[in-house]
VOGU-3710 file (C-alpha; in Angstrom, 3 decimals, decimal comma):
1> mggrgmpvkp> -12,084/4,425/15,517  -15,560/4,638/16,987  -16,772/4,245/20,540  -15,798/1,123/22,474  -12,832/0,600/20,148  -14,984/-0,356/17,163  -14,138/0,960/13,702  -16,634/3,407/12,238  -18,146/2,444/8,893  -19,494/5,298/6,770
11> vdmsrfrvld> -23,197/5,148/5,909  -24,728/6,645/2,783  -27,549/8,665/4,353  -28,767/9,760/0,914  -30,486/6,359/0,768  -32,636/7,229/3,771  -35,543/9,563/4,371  -35,503/11,186/7,818  -38,923/11,883/9,334  -39,510/14,089/12,364
21> lsqnfsvdsp> -41,788/12,351/14,886  -41,715/15,213/17,407  -44,355/17,704/18,444  -43,739/21,439/18,562  -42,643/23,079/21,803  -43,910/26,607/22,467  -45,282/28,843/25,195  -48,670/27,286/24,374  -47,528/23,703/25,039  -49,840/22,463/27,794
31> pfafyegpti> -48,525/20,846/30,986  -49,709/17,593/32,540  -52,067/17,650/35,522  -50,568/19,514/38,496  -47,439/20,491/36,517  -46,439/24,054/35,630  -46,467/25,126/32,005  -43,619/26,844/30,185  -42,720/30,511/30,475  -40,805/32,040/27,582
41> kwvkkmafeg> -39,731/35,660/27,594  -37,477/37,837/25,506  -34,486/39,147/27,440  -32,780/40,796/24,465  -34,167/42,184/21,215  -32,372/42,951/18,008  -33,671/46,532/17,927  -32,028/47,462/21,225  -29,203/45,015/22,005  -28,375/43,874/18,470
51> vnaqlisstn> -29,263/40,281/19,303  -32,362/38,204/20,059  -32,272/36,063/23,216  -34,875/34,255/25,302  -35,248/32,869/28,810  -37,227/29,629/29,205  -38,639/28,255/32,448  -40,492/24,959/32,332  -41,082/21,593/33,888  -39,723/18,686/31,833
61> hiathldspl> -42,923/16,778/31,032  -44,173/18,983/28,236  -44,294/18,421/24,459  -42,180/15,497/23,187  -39,991/14,370/26,059  -38,013/11,416/27,345  -38,677/10,095/30,844  -35,486/8,620/32,252  -35,756/5,901/34,916  -34,786/8,565/37,485
71> hfndpgpdva> -38,283/10,027/37,094  -39,735/7,205/39,235  -36,624/5,266/40,261  -33,784/6,764/42,275  -30,831/6,248/41,546  -31,907/6,213/37,907  -30,071/6,348/35,521  -30,641/9,985/34,701  -30,987/11,332/31,155  -27,223/11,673/30,688
81> giplddlfgp> -26,753/8,150/32,033  -28,657/6,510/29,173  -26,038/5,410/26,603  -26,451/6,913/23,153  -26,463/3,397/21,702  -29,634/2,679/23,693  -31,452/5,732/22,343  -31,336/4,612/18,714  -32,216/1,317/17,083  -34,719/-0,852/15,209
91> acvvdlsqfg> -38,356/-0,175/16,000  -41,866/-1,362/15,213  -44,490/1,354/14,774  -47,728/-0,298/15,900  -50,999/1,418/14,960  -53,600/0,471/17,568  -56,342/2,625/16,071  -56,919/0,047/13,308  -58,264/-2,309/15,983  -60,860/0,176/17,222
101> vgdydiygpk> -58,891/1,188/20,308  -60,324/4,576/21,261  -61,552/6,784/24,083  -60,647/5,426/27,544  -59,979/1,951/26,118  -57,458/-0,480/27,572  -54,906/-2,035/25,249  -52,700/-4,983/26,046  -50,613/-7,881/24,725  -53,460/-9,258/22,605
111> hfelwerkhk> -53,496/-6,110/20,465  -49,779/-6,282/19,720  -49,889/-9,993/18,973  -52,867/-9,402/16,665  -50,811/-6,699/14,947  -47,943/-9,164/14,449  -50,256/-11,694/12,810  -52,028/-9,124/10,634  -48,864/-7,478/9,349  -46,638/-10,584/9,417
121> trirrgdilv> -44,060/-8,630/11,383  -42,428/-9,822/14,568  -41,705/-7,418/17,422  -38,214/-8,664/18,158  -36,182/-8,760/21,331  -34,266/-5,494/21,581  -36,750/-3,531/19,451  -38,061/-0,109/20,377  -41,872/-0,190/20,493  -43,529/2,926/19,052
131> ihtgyhhyyn> -47,248/2,970/19,901  -49,627/4,931/17,673  -53,084/5,648/19,100  -53,952/8,590/16,848  -54,392/10,915/19,816  -51,455/13,062/18,741  -53,908/14,669/16,298  -55,815/16,215/19,208  -52,716/17,865/20,694  -52,559/21,597/20,081
141> edwykvrnre> -48,916/21,488/18,976  -49,478/18,832/16,292  -47,914/20,479/13,230  -47,954/17,832/10,491  -51,444/17,139/9,163  -51,685/14,101/6,890  -55,432/13,534/6,882  -56,248/17,064/8,069  -59,501/15,946/9,670  -58,969/16,176/13,413
151> qpnlpraflk> -58,931/19,497/15,231  -57,030/20,268/18,445  -58,984/18,947/21,406  -56,879/19,073/24,558  -59,490/17,577/26,904  -59,669/14,534/24,635  -55,876/14,378/24,251  -55,233/14,519/27,999  -58,247/12,694/29,424  -59,414/10,080/26,919
161> hpgpqlefcd> -56,419/8,449/25,251  -56,198/4,664/25,688  -53,670/2,978/27,939  -52,522/-0,371/29,360  -52,835/-2,348/32,564  -50,038/-3,903/34,601  -50,083/-7,129/32,565  -48,831/-5,174/29,568  -45,654/-4,342/31,493  -45,015/-8,030/32,107
171> wvmdrgirwm> -45,418/-8,621/28,368  -42,942/-5,819/27,602  -40,364/-7,482/29,835  -41,064/-10,979/28,486  -40,679/-9,783/24,907  -37,453/-7,909/25,627  -38,679/-4,504/24,446  -35,773/-2,045/24,669  -37,945/1,002/25,397  -41,215/2,552/24,273
181> aidaistdhp> -42,564/5,698/22,675  -46,191/6,771/22,374  -48,142/9,450/20,522  -50,249/10,208/23,604  -49,653/12,331/26,678  -48,688/9,281/28,771  -47,704/5,651/28,329  -50,180/4,905/31,126  -53,953/5,073/30,961  -54,987/8,608/31,992
191> fntnirrarp> -57,026/7,229/34,893  -54,013/5,339/36,135  -52,276/8,702/36,672  -52,954/11,840/38,693  -55,730/12,621/36,241  -57,857/10,300/38,384  -57,412/12,835/41,193  -57,775/15,879/38,948  -61,002/14,726/37,265  -62,910/12,367/39,596
201> dlvpevekki> -66,128/13,511/37,922  -65,189/11,451/34,855  -64,658/8,173/36,722  -68,233/6,871/36,146  -67,875/7,554/32,406  -64,542/5,710/32,300  -65,865/2,741/34,264  -68,840/2,431/31,931  -66,531/2,372/28,902  -64,033/-0,168/30,244
211> gmsideafpw> -66,670/-2,343/31,910  -65,084/-2,455/35,356  -64,246/-0,221/38,271  -61,153/1,959/38,223  -59,857/0,138/41,305  -60,245/-3,212/39,568  -58,587/-2,030/36,361  -55,737/-0,140/38,019  -55,336/-1,284/41,642  -53,532/1,232/43,815
221> prayqathty> -50,690/1,217/44,746  -49,577/-2,042/43,129  -50,381/-1,031/39,559  -50,352/2,762/39,806  -48,658/4,286/36,739  -47,291/0,854/35,967  -45,273/1,792/32,883  -43,406/4,219/35,137  -43,239/2,517/38,527  -42,904/-1,071/37,291
231> lfpkgvfhve> -40,735/-0,672/34,184  -38,319/2,094/35,169  -36,571/0,025/37,875  -36,061/-2,616/35,172  -34,409/-0,119/32,833  -37,283/0,255/30,350  -37,828/3,990/29,877  -40,051/5,800/27,391  -40,776/8,865/25,286  -44,196/10,499/25,512
241> nvggmidevl> -46,061/12,787/23,144  -44,445/11,796/19,866  -46,316/12,846/16,747  -45,300/14,895/13,760  -44,832/12,625/10,757  -45,667/9,396/12,581  -48,636/8,695/10,283  -46,182/8,124/7,429  -44,519/5,146/9,111  -47,492/3,260/10,574
251> dmrvwfgafp> -47,178/-0,535/10,713  -43,557/-0,415/9,578  -40,172/-1,483/10,849  -37,936/1,574/10,945  -34,791/2,837/12,586  -35,902/5,155/15,353  -34,131/7,441/17,767  -34,846/9,909/20,563  -32,232/12,580/21,184  -32,438/14,608/24,421
261> frfkggeaaf> -29,709/16,976/25,495  -27,031/15,508/27,767  -28,811/16,386/31,029  -26,746/15,395/34,070  -29,124/14,686/36,943  -32,140/15,030/34,651  -35,226/12,955/35,416  -36,649/13,873/32,007  -35,764/16,063/29,046  -37,283/17,554/25,938
271> crcfafvqk> -36,170/15,526/22,938  -36,406/15,266/19,168  -37,486/11,931/17,691  -36,654/10,733/14,181  -37,523/7,737/12,030  -35,027/6,701/9,377  -36,662/4,973/6,405  -34,813/3,560/3,442  -35,949/5,126/0,168
//
């Protein structure tokens, strides 16, 4: 018998290709603004102790990671409190770059509805929404090069990726999106995060690109980090910094899952993301 008293039916996984949509984690994985980066040190070496062992110290919001609702909504749930059934399911991988969405741009419901019409694919209630911007290519830990054109460019990855406004969050709720994943550093626009405080010198450049003031685009505090502050209390969490083999499943319906460790009390956790595609 399976969980919840349901019988388990065997699945022939030989009919599926499993693709890794995660970025590497290493001592070089860069932290978000005002966060500490990872420290990794060897505490045992084979030559002396007969075993290799490491000690890792890090904040949680580095490399591919899942933000649980506890990150911005106490009492959560925490990472361990998200049921496994919720972490895996049908997903639409929406490529926004085909619509010219680029540096500093704002995306919203119109882009996803245009995608539905173009690809004759409906984003269904209960789907996981995987957002592809193409900015994973600029991340230094991007390991799977399909086009092999882009070079690591961390300022562009952190500061210039596109993002949504508050209205997008209303659309997510109206459409019944289960949760989201994105190939950028954040599900929010960088200048609707602490990056606005870290790099105020870039605000005029951003405002010129989006055609409005930062305060008009992302009014504080009502809309600040809206995909975190607005959606987490409603149970819609997300995974940030996906990448890896994501270019192989663009504009497809796939089975998608994010698998963090069972972190009791965790507001976020490193995770591995996979897409399951029938051969």
